[in-house]
C-alpha positions as CSV (number, residue, x, y, z in Angstrom):
1,M,12.0,-7.0,-10.6
2,E,10.2,-6.5,-7.3
3,K,9.3,-3.4,-5.2
4,I,7.7,-3.1,-1.8
5,V,5.2,-0.3,-1.2
6,W,4.0,0.6,2.4
7,V,0.4,1.5,2.7
8,K,-1.1,3.0,5.9
9,S,-4.5,3.8,7.1
10,N,-5.2,7.6,7.5
11,M,-8.5,7.3,9.4
12,R,-7.0,9.4,12.1
13,T,-7.1,12.4,9.8
14,I,-10.7,12.2,8.4
15,G,-11.2,15.0,6.0
16,A,-7.6,15.7,5.4
17,K,-5.9,14.3,2.3
18,E,-2.9,12.4,3.3
19,D,-0.7,10.2,1.2
20,D,-1.5,6.7,2.3
21,G,0.5,4.9,-0.5
22,L,-2.4,3.6,-2.5
23,A,-1.8,6.1,-5.3
24,T,1.7,4.7,-5.7
25,V,0.4,1.1,-5.8
26,N,-2.2,2.1,-8.4
27,K,0.4,3.9,-10.5
28,Y,2.5,0.8,-10.7
29,L,-0.5,-1.4,-11.5
30,E,-1.5,0.9,-14.4
31,E,2.1,0.5,-15.7
32,G,1.7,-3.3,-15.9
33,W,3.1,-4.4,-12.5
34,K,1.3,-7.2,-10.7
35,V,0.7,-7.8,-7.0
36,K,2.7,-10.7,-5.7
37,H,2.0,-10.5,-1.9
38,I,0.1,-8.3,0.6
39,S,0.6,-8.4,4.3
40,A,-1.4,-6.2,6.7
41,C,-1.7,-5.6,10.5
42,A,-3.3,-3.3,13.0
43,M,-1.4,-0.2,14.2
44,G,-1.0,-0.5,18.0
45,D,-4.2,-1.1,19.9
46,S,-6.4,0.7,17.4
47,V,-9.3,-1.2,15.7
48,V,-9.5,1.4,12.9
49,L,-5.8,2.1,12.0
50,G,-3.7,-0.3,10.1
51,Q,-0.7,-0.7,7.8
52,A,0.3,-3.0,5.1
53,Y,3.0,-3.7,2.6
54,V,2.4,-4.7,-0.9
55,V,5.0,-6.6,-2.9
56,I,4.6,-5.9,-6.6
57,E,6.6,-7.4,-9.5
58,K,7.2,-6.9,-13.1
59,E,8.8,-9.3,-15.5
60,D,12.1,-8.2,-16.9
61,N,12.0,-8.1,-20.7
């Protein structure tokens, strides 16, 4: 089984806790999922903002 999780930079809101998607990725990794692929890119013309998607997989038993 595969899942895709979007992760985005939240540098724009320094000091504010915003869901960036990393907690979701970490939760799956703790449950035994493995990272299959990561792709990342900048957001617009910004040099500090970015987004990525992480493809995770878990073998069906």
